[in-house]
DORO-531456 format. One record per residue (C-alpha): residue number from 1; residue in one letter; x, y, z. Coordinates in Angstrom, 2 decimals. Layout:
N
NUM|A|X|Y|Z
...
//
This chain:
668
1|M|116.34|100.67|114.19
2|G|118.54|99.53|111.81
3|Q|119.08|95.76|110.28
4|A|121.50|93.85|112.45
5|K|123.87|90.92|111.46
6|P|121.78|87.68|111.36
7|R|121.43|85.99|114.78
8|P|119.20|82.88|114.81
9|V|116.86|83.13|118.02
10|H|114.87|80.08|119.57
11|A|111.47|80.46|120.62
12|Y|108.86|78.07|122.20
13|T|105.42|79.10|122.01
14|G|102.81|79.20|119.24
15|G|102.77|83.06|119.04
16|F|106.36|82.62|117.34
17|L|105.89|79.03|115.69
18|G|102.34|78.86|115.00
19|M|100.77|79.35|111.70
20|S|98.65|82.41|112.43
21|A|98.77|85.33|110.63
22|A|100.21|87.27|113.72
23|A|102.85|84.15|113.81
24|R|103.87|84.45|110.65
25|R|104.38|88.27|110.59
26|I|106.15|88.37|113.99
27|R|108.76|85.87|112.46
28|R|109.31|87.72|109.19
29|I|109.74|90.95|110.93
30|M|112.30|89.03|113.39
31|A|113.82|87.59|110.07
32|L|114.18|90.92|108.25
33|A|115.72|92.46|111.47
34|G|118.37|89.97|111.84
35|F|116.84|87.63|114.42
36|P|115.48|84.42|112.21
37|V|113.48|82.25|114.55
38|R|114.48|78.61|115.20
39|P|113.15|75.43|117.37
40|G|115.80|73.30|119.23
41|W|118.21|74.00|122.25
42|P|120.19|77.43|122.01
43|G|123.47|76.37|123.65
44|R|125.48|78.62|125.45
45|S|126.18|81.24|122.82
46|G|122.39|81.14|121.63
47|T|119.58|83.38|122.14
48|V|116.10|82.83|123.39
49|A|113.29|85.11|122.30
50|V|110.04|85.44|124.52
51|W|106.87|87.47|124.31
52|G|107.36|90.31|126.87
53|H|106.46|89.13|130.56
54|A|103.34|87.03|129.80
55|A|103.11|83.74|131.55
56|H|104.16|81.71|128.58
57|S|107.26|83.64|128.51
58|A|108.63|81.78|131.42
59|R|109.12|78.71|129.49
60|G|111.76|80.40|127.27
61|A|113.17|82.33|130.32
62|W|113.96|78.83|131.77
63|V|115.44|77.55|128.85
64|A|117.52|80.58|128.60
65|R|119.03|80.23|132.32
66|Q|119.82|76.39|132.01
67|A|121.65|77.04|128.56
68|G|123.60|79.85|129.53
69|A|121.76|81.67|126.59
70|K|121.03|85.29|126.00
71|L|117.33|86.30|126.43
72|I|115.66|89.01|124.33
73|R|111.98|90.32|124.84
74|L|109.68|91.30|122.10
75|E|106.53|93.49|122.12
76|D|104.15|95.08|119.80
77|A|105.31|98.68|118.55
78|F|103.35|101.81|119.65
79|L|101.26|101.79|116.64
80|R|100.18|98.46|115.96
81|S|97.00|97.56|113.95
82|L|93.43|98.46|113.44
83|F|92.38|95.90|116.27
84|P|93.83|94.55|119.22
85|G|96.32|91.66|118.49
86|R|94.11|89.24|120.52
87|G|91.63|89.59|117.56
88|G|94.26|88.02|115.33
89|E|95.52|90.97|113.44
90|P|99.29|90.83|112.61
91|P|101.37|93.64|113.91
92|L|102.74|96.41|111.83
93|G|106.07|96.78|113.60
94|L|108.04|94.96|116.91
95|L|109.92|96.10|119.77
96|I|112.74|93.86|120.18
97|D|114.61|94.83|123.22
98|Q|117.76|92.87|124.16
99|S|118.20|94.28|127.87
100|G|114.85|94.59|129.28
101|L|111.39|95.95|128.00
102|H|110.06|99.15|127.94
103|F|107.04|98.58|130.68
104|D|109.51|96.79|133.11
105|P|111.31|99.99|135.18
106|S|113.30|97.57|137.60
107|R|115.77|97.34|134.80
108|P|116.80|99.49|131.75
109|S|115.66|98.64|128.78
110|D|117.00|99.46|125.28
111|L|114.41|102.16|124.96
112|E|115.30|103.77|128.30
113|T|118.93|103.62|127.60
114|L|118.20|105.27|124.34
115|L|116.13|108.20|125.68
116|A|118.78|108.48|128.58
117|T|121.89|108.63|126.21
118|H|120.82|109.54|122.37
119|P|122.04|113.00|121.86
120|F|118.99|114.05|119.53
121|D|120.85|116.79|117.87
122|D|120.26|115.67|114.26
123|H|118.39|118.12|112.57
124|A|116.57|115.67|110.11
125|L|115.65|113.35|112.91
126|M|114.02|116.13|114.91
127|E|112.16|117.26|111.79
128|R|110.87|113.74|111.31
129|A|109.87|113.48|114.77
130|R|107.80|116.83|114.82
131|L|106.10|115.84|111.49
132|G|105.46|112.54|112.69
133|M|103.79|113.50|115.76
134|A|101.60|116.36|113.75
135|R|100.88|113.22|111.40
136|I|99.41|111.05|114.11
137|K|97.59|113.80|115.85
138|H|95.94|114.98|112.52
139|G|94.98|111.67|111.65
140|Q|94.22|110.48|115.18
141|F|96.18|107.52|115.34
142|S|96.89|105.34|118.43
143|K|97.94|102.08|118.95
144|Y|95.05|100.67|117.87
145|A|93.41|102.45|114.94
146|A|89.97|101.43|114.40
147|H|88.19|104.32|116.05
148|D|84.46|104.78|114.87
149|P|84.33|108.20|113.37
150|D|80.66|108.46|114.02
151|L|81.10|108.42|117.63
152|A|81.55|111.96|119.32
153|P|83.16|112.56|122.58
154|P|81.65|113.76|125.54
155|P|81.28|117.68|126.06
156|P|84.93|119.18|126.66
157|G|85.88|120.01|130.23
158|Y|86.26|116.93|132.02
159|V|88.85|115.05|133.61
160|L|90.17|111.65|131.72
161|V|91.00|108.76|133.82
162|V|92.51|105.69|131.88
163|D|91.57|102.17|132.78
164|Q|93.95|99.08|131.59
165|V|93.14|95.43|131.62
166|R|93.53|93.38|134.86
167|G|96.56|91.13|135.15
168|D|98.69|92.95|132.11
169|A|102.06|92.79|132.50
170|S|102.76|96.49|132.11
171|L|100.88|96.33|135.81
172|T|102.55|93.04|137.36
173|R|105.84|94.38|136.27
174|G|105.44|98.04|136.37
175|G|106.72|98.83|139.62
176|L|110.41|99.04|140.54
177|N|110.07|96.29|143.17
178|G|107.47|94.31|141.92
179|P|103.80|94.60|140.67
180|L|101.50|97.71|140.77
181|S|98.74|97.41|143.10
182|E|95.35|96.97|141.66
183|H|93.92|99.53|144.16
184|L|95.79|102.33|142.23
185|F|93.09|102.66|139.87
186|Q|90.43|103.54|142.63
187|E|93.31|105.76|144.39
188|M|93.51|107.58|140.93
189|L|89.88|108.12|140.75
190|V|89.50|109.37|144.12
191|Q|92.36|111.87|143.74
192|A|90.96|113.11|140.35
193|Q|87.76|114.06|142.40
194|L|89.69|115.55|145.01
195|D|91.92|117.66|142.61
196|F|88.96|118.46|140.43
197|P|85.83|118.94|142.98
198|G|82.67|119.12|140.82
199|A|84.25|118.30|137.67
200|R|82.98|115.71|135.39
201|I|85.09|112.42|135.29
202|V|85.29|110.25|132.06
203|L|86.78|106.55|132.53
204|R|88.01|105.79|129.57
205|T|87.62|101.67|128.87
206|H|90.77|99.76|127.29
207|P|90.17|98.42|123.77
208|E|90.74|94.97|124.93
209|T|88.01|95.31|127.44
210|M|85.69|96.75|124.60
211|G|86.47|94.05|122.55
212|G|85.66|91.55|124.98
213|Y|88.96|89.93|125.54
214|R|89.73|91.20|128.99
215|A|88.32|92.57|132.15
216|G|89.33|96.11|133.21
217|H|89.17|97.93|136.60
218|F|86.38|100.27|136.00
219|T|82.91|99.03|135.58
220|T|79.59|100.71|135.74
221|A|79.80|100.02|139.29
222|D|82.23|103.04|139.26
223|V|79.71|105.38|137.82
224|T|78.52|106.52|141.20
225|G|76.81|109.92|140.29
226|A|76.09|111.92|137.42
227|H|79.49|113.42|137.11
228|I|81.05|110.06|136.56
229|T|80.86|108.55|133.04
230|L|82.18|105.46|131.36
231|S|83.50|105.97|127.80
232|S|83.37|102.16|126.84
233|D|82.71|102.85|123.06
234|P|85.71|103.21|120.20
235|V|85.58|107.01|120.27
236|S|89.01|108.30|119.03
237|P|91.27|108.90|122.02
238|W|92.64|112.07|120.50
239|E|89.05|113.51|120.63
240|L|88.87|112.37|124.14
241|L|92.30|114.20|124.74
242|E|91.29|117.36|123.06
243|G|88.13|117.92|125.85
244|A|90.07|116.80|128.82
245|I|91.14|119.50|131.32
246|A|93.50|116.63|132.92
247|V|94.60|113.04|132.36
248|Y|95.04|110.44|134.90
249|T|96.77|106.97|134.29
250|V|98.81|104.32|135.53
251|S|101.21|103.14|132.74
252|S|98.46|103.10|129.66
253|Q|100.10|104.29|126.46
254|L|97.33|106.85|126.30
255|G|99.59|108.88|128.51
256|F|102.01|108.77|126.13
257|E|99.55|110.03|123.60
258|A|98.29|112.72|126.20
259|I|101.97|114.17|125.99
260|L|101.94|114.32|122.36
261|A|98.58|115.79|122.48
262|G|99.99|118.67|124.82
263|H|98.90|117.51|128.12
264|R|100.99|116.72|131.28
265|P|99.58|113.71|132.35
266|R|99.26|112.43|135.88
267|V|101.16|109.16|136.10
268|W|100.97|106.49|139.00
269|G|103.07|103.92|137.68
270|L|106.36|103.92|135.81
271|P|105.86|103.60|132.07
272|F|108.54|104.47|129.85
273|Y|107.46|108.15|129.19
274|A|107.32|108.88|132.81
275|G|110.56|110.21|134.37
276|W|111.85|112.63|131.91
277|G|110.10|115.96|132.79
278|L|106.90|115.65|130.84
279|S|104.59|114.04|133.03
280|D|103.58|114.60|136.89
281|D|104.86|111.39|138.38
282|Q|103.44|109.95|141.64
283|T|106.85|107.93|141.72
284|S|110.18|109.17|140.76
285|H|112.31|106.74|138.88
286|P|115.91|106.52|140.28
287|R|117.64|106.41|136.98
288|R|115.75|108.80|134.73
289|R|117.19|112.33|135.27
290|R|117.41|113.72|131.82
291|K|114.68|116.38|130.64
292|L|113.52|115.60|127.29
293|T|111.00|117.57|124.72
294|R|108.08|115.79|123.41
295|A|109.97|115.67|119.80
296|Q|112.94|113.71|121.63
297|L|110.72|111.15|123.34
298|F|108.74|110.44|119.95
299|A|112.10|110.45|118.04
300|G|113.28|107.65|120.70
301|A|109.89|105.62|121.01
302|M|108.57|105.91|117.78
303|L|111.44|106.54|115.03
304|L|114.71|104.96|116.69
305|Y|113.20|101.91|118.84
306|P|110.66|100.14|116.84
307|Y|111.45|97.68|113.73
308|W|108.70|98.89|111.37
309|Y|107.34|96.53|108.62
310|D|105.98|97.47|105.13
311|P|103.55|94.41|104.39
312|C|103.06|95.00|100.56
313|H|106.92|95.27|99.88
314|D|107.68|92.59|102.31
315|R|110.58|94.60|103.93
316|L|111.52|97.18|107.15
317|C|110.34|100.39|106.44
318|S|110.24|103.77|108.43
319|F|107.79|104.81|110.74
320|D|106.32|107.47|108.06
321|D|105.99|104.30|105.21
322|A|104.34|102.19|108.07
323|L|101.96|105.03|108.81
324|D|101.00|105.41|105.35
325|H|100.09|101.88|105.22
326|L|98.14|101.86|108.36
327|E|96.39|105.20|106.78
328|A|95.42|103.21|103.92
329|L|94.24|100.40|105.89
330|R|91.97|102.18|108.20
331|R|90.44|104.50|105.35
332|A|89.36|101.19|103.87
333|W|87.90|99.89|107.34
334|R|86.23|103.41|108.05
335|E|84.45|103.42|104.66
336|D|83.66|99.62|104.39
337|R|82.70|98.77|107.80
338|H|78.91|98.96|107.24
339|G|79.26|96.90|104.08
340|F|77.94|97.96|100.52
341|S|75.37|97.02|98.08
342|A|76.63|97.50|94.62
343|L|73.87|98.28|91.96
344|N|73.66|96.93|88.41
345|M|77.30|96.29|88.22
346|R|78.96|94.41|85.39
347|L|79.82|90.91|85.83
348|W|83.53|91.59|84.80
349|K|83.84|94.30|87.58
350|R|82.43|92.48|90.49
351|A|85.68|90.63|91.65
352|H|87.53|93.93|91.52
353|L|84.70|95.60|93.60
354|Q|84.88|92.91|96.11
355|G|88.76|93.19|96.47
356|F|88.55|96.97|97.09
357|F|85.31|96.94|99.24
358|G|84.36|93.65|100.64
359|R|87.69|93.18|103.04
360|W|85.40|93.54|106.14
361|K|81.92|92.66|104.94
362|R|81.31|91.31|101.54
363|V|79.99|93.35|98.88
364|R|76.06|92.41|98.05
365|F|75.47|92.95|94.11
366|A|71.78|93.90|93.40
367|N|69.72|95.60|91.14
368|A|67.78|97.59|93.74
369|P|68.91|99.53|96.65
370|D|69.39|98.32|99.92
371|P|68.26|100.79|102.87
372|A|70.44|99.36|105.45
373|R|73.52|99.84|103.39
374|P|75.36|102.48|101.33
375|N|74.72|101.60|97.51
376|L|77.61|101.87|95.08
377|V|76.53|103.24|91.68
378|W|79.31|103.05|89.02
379|G|79.91|106.57|87.38
380|A|77.47|108.74|86.26
381|S|74.63|106.00|86.05
382|P|71.28|106.76|87.24
383|A|71.01|106.71|91.00
384|P|68.10|105.22|93.15
385|A|65.93|107.38|95.29
386|T|67.95|106.58|98.45
387|P|69.99|109.03|100.54
388|R|72.97|106.79|100.59
389|V|74.49|106.69|97.29
390|I|78.25|106.68|96.73
391|R|79.49|106.72|93.08
392|V|82.41|104.79|92.06
393|E|84.71|105.27|89.16
394|D|88.35|104.57|88.02
395|G|91.19|106.36|89.58
396|F|93.73|108.62|87.87
397|L|96.57|106.06|88.45
398|R|94.80|102.91|86.94
399|S|96.36|100.14|85.37
400|R|98.75|98.95|82.65
401|G|96.17|98.53|80.03
402|L|92.41|99.99|79.22
403|G|89.47|99.82|81.10
404|A|87.64|98.85|78.12
405|D|90.01|95.88|77.40
406|L|89.01|94.55|81.01
407|T|92.36|95.34|82.62
408|P|91.80|95.22|86.31
409|P|92.00|98.72|88.27
410|L|94.74|99.47|90.79
411|S|92.73|102.31|92.08
412|L|89.09|103.58|92.56
413|I|87.62|106.76|93.64
414|T|84.49|107.02|95.77
415|D|82.18|110.09|95.91
416|D|79.70|110.54|98.50
417|L|78.72|114.37|97.13
418|G|78.96|113.73|93.07
419|I|81.53|112.52|90.78
420|Y|84.48|114.58|89.60
421|F|83.85|114.56|85.83
422|D|80.35|116.20|86.73
423|P|80.92|119.84|87.05
424|S|76.82|120.36|87.66
425|H|77.04|119.03|91.24
426|P|79.70|119.52|93.73
427|S|82.09|116.75|94.31
428|R|84.18|115.26|97.19
429|L|87.13|115.78|95.12
430|E|86.34|119.69|94.79
431|A|86.08|119.54|98.78
432|L|89.53|118.05|99.15
433|I|91.04|120.47|96.65
434|A|89.66|123.18|98.60
435|A|90.63|121.81|102.13
436|P|94.03|122.72|103.83
437|L|96.74|120.21|103.30
438|P|97.54|117.82|106.11
439|P|100.97|117.79|107.77
440|G|103.54|116.60|105.31
441|G|100.97|116.68|102.65
442|A|102.76|118.93|100.19
443|E|106.15|117.24|100.46
444|R|104.46|113.83|100.07
445|A|102.59|115.34|96.72
446|E|105.77|116.56|95.58
447|A|107.85|113.09|96.11
448|L|104.89|111.35|94.59
449|R|104.91|113.60|91.42
450|A|108.59|113.03|91.12
451|N|108.45|109.44|91.13
452|I|105.33|109.38|88.30
453|L|107.52|111.45|86.15
454|V|110.77|109.36|86.68
455|Q|108.70|106.09|86.14
456|R|107.03|107.88|83.28
457|L|103.51|106.63|84.39
458|S|100.03|107.71|83.00
459|K|96.47|106.73|83.75
460|Y|96.71|103.65|81.37
461|N|100.30|103.26|80.94
462|L|99.96|102.24|77.48
463|R|103.38|101.84|75.47
464|G|104.11|102.77|71.94
465|N|106.63|104.45|69.57
466|L|107.12|107.95|69.23
467|P|107.25|108.93|65.49
468|E|109.28|111.81|64.01
469|L|107.45|115.11|65.08
470|P|107.48|118.38|62.77
471|P|109.52|121.00|64.07
472|G|107.75|124.28|65.99
473|H|105.74|125.02|68.82
474|R|103.92|121.74|69.25
475|I|100.43|121.63|70.73
476|L|98.99|118.15|71.64
477|V|95.15|117.70|71.38
478|P|94.07|114.36|72.71
479|G|91.00|112.66|71.30
480|Q|88.27|111.73|73.64
481|V|85.17|109.01|73.73
482|E|82.48|111.15|72.72
483|D|79.94|109.37|74.39
484|D|81.98|109.46|77.78
485|A|80.16|110.95|80.72
486|S|83.07|113.59|80.95
487|I|82.12|115.05|77.34
488|R|78.42|114.63|77.86
489|L|78.49|116.50|81.41
490|G|81.72|118.51|81.31
491|T|81.25|120.30|77.94
492|S|78.71|122.14|76.14
493|R|79.93|124.19|73.13
494|I|82.86|121.92|71.89
495|C|82.15|118.41|72.45
496|T|83.59|116.41|69.47
497|N|87.14|115.68|68.63
498|L|86.72|117.53|65.08
499|D|85.11|120.71|66.82
500|L|88.30|120.34|69.29
501|L|90.80|120.33|66.31
502|R|89.10|122.92|64.71
503|E|88.89|125.19|67.60
504|T|92.43|124.70|68.35
505|R|93.49|125.49|65.05
506|A|91.74|128.71|64.98
507|H|93.15|130.04|68.42
508|N|96.51|128.65|67.08
509|P|97.09|129.37|63.42
510|D|100.83|128.82|63.29
511|A|101.39|126.19|65.83
512|V|102.00|122.62|65.10
513|I|98.95|120.40|65.91
514|L|99.32|117.29|66.96
515|Y|96.30|114.83|67.26
516|K|96.30|111.80|69.34
517|P|93.25|109.64|69.09
518|H|92.07|107.84|72.35
519|P|92.98|104.17|72.69
520|D|89.54|102.92|73.02
521|V|88.60|104.78|70.00
522|E|91.64|103.34|68.34
523|A|90.53|99.87|69.52
524|G|87.19|100.25|67.80
525|L|85.32|100.01|71.23
526|R|83.99|103.25|71.69
527|P|82.57|106.08|69.26
528|G|84.75|109.30|68.37
529|A|86.74|108.24|65.45
530|I|87.92|110.74|62.88
531|A|89.06|109.88|59.60
532|E|92.40|110.92|59.01
533|T|92.10|112.82|56.07
534|E|89.50|114.84|57.84
535|A|91.64|115.03|60.91
536|L|94.56|116.71|58.94
537|T|92.60|119.61|57.69
538|H|93.21|120.98|61.02
539|A|96.24|119.06|62.48
540|D|99.73|118.63|61.15
541|A|99.82|114.89|62.09
542|V|97.66|112.09|63.71
543|L|99.60|110.16|66.02
544|S|98.17|106.64|66.42
545|Q|99.39|103.90|68.80
546|T|101.86|106.57|70.54
547|D|102.98|106.55|73.93
548|P|101.42|109.53|75.87
549|V|104.07|110.14|78.24
550|L|106.62|110.20|75.52
551|L|104.62|112.61|73.76
552|L|104.19|114.95|76.79
553|E|108.10|115.29|76.90
554|H|107.97|116.70|73.24
555|V|105.13|119.28|73.25
556|Q|104.94|122.51|74.36
557|E|101.20|122.57|75.47
558|V|97.76|120.73|75.51
559|W|94.47|121.81|74.55
560|T|91.58|119.37|75.63
561|M|88.01|119.07|76.20
562|T|88.01|117.22|79.52
563|S|90.90|114.62|78.77
564|T|92.99|113.06|81.87
565|L|95.93|113.73|79.66
566|G|95.26|117.42|80.59
567|F|95.76|116.28|84.19
568|E|98.84|114.24|83.29
569|A|100.43|117.51|81.37
570|L|99.64|119.40|84.48
571|L|101.99|116.81|86.41
572|R|104.65|117.60|83.85
573|G|104.55|121.52|84.12
574|L|103.09|121.84|80.84
575|P|100.63|124.77|79.95
576|V|96.92|123.42|79.40
577|T|93.84|124.86|77.91
578|T|90.47|123.51|78.64
579|L|87.37|123.94|76.49
580|G|85.33|121.95|78.84
581|A|85.18|121.84|82.62
582|P|87.53|118.88|83.69
583|F|87.91|118.38|87.36
584|Y|91.36|119.98|86.93
585|A|89.94|123.24|85.46
586|G|88.96|126.57|87.41
587|W|91.60|126.28|90.13
588|G|94.20|128.59|88.59
589|L|96.36|125.83|86.98
590|T|94.85|125.79|83.66
591|R|93.76|128.46|80.97
592|D|89.97|127.81|80.77
593|L|87.74|128.75|77.71
594|G|84.82|126.36|78.81
595|E|82.10|126.96|81.35
596|I|83.62|126.75|84.71
597|P|81.63|126.59|87.97
598|A|81.70|129.70|90.08
599|R|82.10|127.51|93.56
600|R|85.69|126.59|92.41
601|R|87.40|129.47|94.15
602|A|90.16|127.84|95.76
603|R|93.60|128.38|94.35
604|P|95.67|125.51|95.34
605|G|99.35|125.04|94.60
606|L|100.05|122.13|92.11
607|N|101.17|120.08|95.23
608|A|98.07|120.47|97.06
609|F|96.18|119.65|93.99
610|I|98.24|116.34|93.50
611|H|97.81|115.55|96.90
612|A|94.04|116.01|96.67
613|T|93.97|113.90|93.30
614|L|96.29|111.01|93.76
615|I|96.66|110.67|97.40
616|A|93.11|111.69|99.29
617|Y|90.47|111.14|96.59
618|P|91.26|107.67|95.34
619|R|91.78|104.12|96.89
620|Y|94.24|102.00|95.88
621|L|94.57|97.99|96.35
622|D|97.81|96.23|95.94
623|P|97.62|93.70|93.14
624|V|100.22|91.38|94.73
625|T|98.85|91.45|98.36
626|R|95.50|92.43|97.82
627|L|95.76|94.92|100.70
628|P|94.51|98.46|100.79
629|C|97.91|100.21|100.29
630|P|98.97|103.90|99.96
631|P|99.56|105.55|96.60
632|E|103.44|104.93|96.47
633|V|102.80|101.38|96.53
634|A|100.54|101.72|93.37
635|V|103.24|103.67|91.28
636|Q|105.78|101.09|92.22
637|R|103.54|98.08|90.91
638|L|102.69|100.22|87.89
639|A|106.36|100.87|87.14
640|S|107.33|97.53|87.48
641|G|104.22|95.92|85.72
642|Q|102.95|93.95|88.53
643|S|99.63|94.31|87.87
644|P|98.48|91.22|86.18
645|K|95.30|90.61|84.37
646|P|93.73|87.38|85.46
647|P|93.33|84.58|82.65
648|H|89.58|84.72|82.72
649|L|89.74|88.39|81.88
650|R|92.10|87.76|79.02
651|A|89.75|85.48|77.48
652|L|86.90|87.67|78.09
653|A|88.74|90.68|76.41
654|K|89.38|88.70|73.40
655|L|85.69|87.90|72.86
656|Q|84.91|91.59|73.74
657|G|87.02|92.21|70.55
658|L|85.41|89.75|68.65
659|F|81.99|91.52|69.33
660|A|83.37|95.08|69.27
661|A|81.04|96.10|66.68
662|Y|78.17|95.29|69.00
663|P|78.97|97.31|72.37
664|Q|75.05|96.99|73.09
665|I|76.23|93.31|73.78
666|W|79.36|93.47|75.80
667|R|78.73|96.71|77.71
668|R|75.78|95.58|79.41
//
C-alpha cells in the first residue's frame, strides 16, 4: 500500500515500545507507512495501535474507548520471516488495518473491503500477481520460510488436515458471533475420514508448535491407525500440498497457499480467503458475495494490503523486492544451517567468511577436515579426502578494489561440484546455466544487466583515465595473472600474456590491438608482466591504469584466454573470442578457439546466462547492514561506493605493498 500522510499513533505494550529487534522493526515500518509510534494519551483526535486481538491489546483498546480515539490493529504480513515471530526474528512486512482485522469476520477489515470493491482490472497489477504466485510456488515460500530441504514429504495420495495453535486469536475471533469451537478440529478430522474412507490422513503441525512455542490441537494421540500420520517436521508446505488429494483447514494461512497451489480447500472457519468462490466453506459469509480468481485474491492479499519492508535500504518496498530479500536470507540459512569448517584460510579472509557463512552457526577455522560439517576450501586449493567439500571463490561483482589489495568482497560463490574456472570437472555453475529459468528470471536478469551497464560496474570497479585510442577496428586484449588458477586449469596451448598477444595479432593483422595489463600485475603483486617494448611488437597500445568499463565502451571486440573481462564484454553485447575455456565459453555466446568441454551443450540466451552467473550462483552480503542480500542491493552499494575497507585491512594492504617482492610471505 502507498505511503500515507504521517499520523502519530500511541501504543502501550513492549511489542511496540520495546528494544527487541522485532519491536524496532515494527516501529520503523509504521513510521515509514505514516504511523510513527508515540507514548502518552492520544486525545479525541488521536490514534491508538494494538497488535491484533492478543490479550495485551485490550489495554490499548480501553485507552482508545476512554479517549474517543481511533483504533488500528496490526499483524504480521502473510510472508513474514524465516521463523515464527515468537523466536524474536523481525517481520518483513506488516498489515495495518484501520477498520478491523483480516482474521476477524465479525466486521469488515480493510482487506475484506479491498477484495470486495477493487476492480482488479489493471493488466500490470494482474501480471505482477500471476508472477508473484509463480515465484512463491517455485521457491516454496510460506509465511515462515525455513523449511528443511532435506526432509521429504509423505508419499502422495493423502488428505492434508491442517492444525493451528490453541487459543490463537484467529480462532477466538474467527467466528461471526464469537470464538470458533475447539472441537472443530476433531470434527474436521472425522469428516475427512468420512469423505475419503480408507485414505491416508496427514495432520500438519503448526510451525509454532514445531518450535515448542504453543500447543496445537492434534497430537500423537490422534494417530489412531496406520492411515493417520503426524507431520511435525519442517517439511515444505508446498511439497505437502503437491502430494495432497484434498486439504482441510479451519482458518490456517496454509488454506490460502492451498488455493494458490490449485486446491479448493474445505474450510471450517471464515478466514480472509473464504467466501470468494475459491474454497468449499462450511459456513457461508453474509457479506462476501463476489467471485474472485486466484490472481485477484493474491493481488489484494499480497500486493495491495501489506506494507513490505526492505531492511537493506531501510524503506518500504514492493512485494517483489521483499521476496528478493527473503530469498537471499533463506538461501543463506539453508546452506549454512549445519555450520562449516573452513580449511587453511588466510587470516585476513576469516572475518569475511564468518560474515558470509556464520550467521546461524559460527564457522570453524581449521587445518584438518571436520567429518561432522561441510568443509570450505578456497578456490582450487587441494581438497581433503572427505566427501563434504565446498569450494569458495570471489563472485563476479566483487568489490571496489582488488582482492590482492585486501578489499573485502560483497559476493562469494560456493560450489559443491567443482569450481567455475576448472573446466576439467563439472561445476554447480554449469548446472545452473543448463537449468530452466525460474519464473521472472529473464526479466530480472535483464533489469540487473541494464543497471550494471548504467552504473558502469565491473568485478573490481577500478577507476582510471581513458587515453586517446588509435582509430580503427579495436580489439581489447586483457592481460591476466599467469599463475592464476583459471590459466593453469582453463588453458592449454595459449597460457601467457605474450602468447595471447601474438595469437591475437596473427588472426587480426589489420586490427588495432589494445593490451591492458592485469591490475594485480601492474601493482607488482602477481606474475605476468610483459616489457612494454615487447608488448608493442604485437599490440598498437599498452593501456596501463585504464578504467576497463570505459575501455569496453570504445572497442569492437575482446580476445582473451579466460579473463572475467570477457564476461563483462558479453554483458555489453561485444563479440568475444576465447583461447582457453573460461566459464562463459561453450554456451553459444562466444567464438571459442580453445578446448571446450563437450558437456557444455546447453544454449542459454544472454539473460539466462546472466541469471545463472550473477543471481543464482553467487551469494551477496550487504556491507552496510551485514545481511544476506540480493544482487540488486550489491549493485547499488558498488555504484554508491558503500563498500568500505576496514582500517586494519587498509594498514595490512600497505604492509603487503612493502613486501610485494616477497609473495611467499604475504600470500600464505
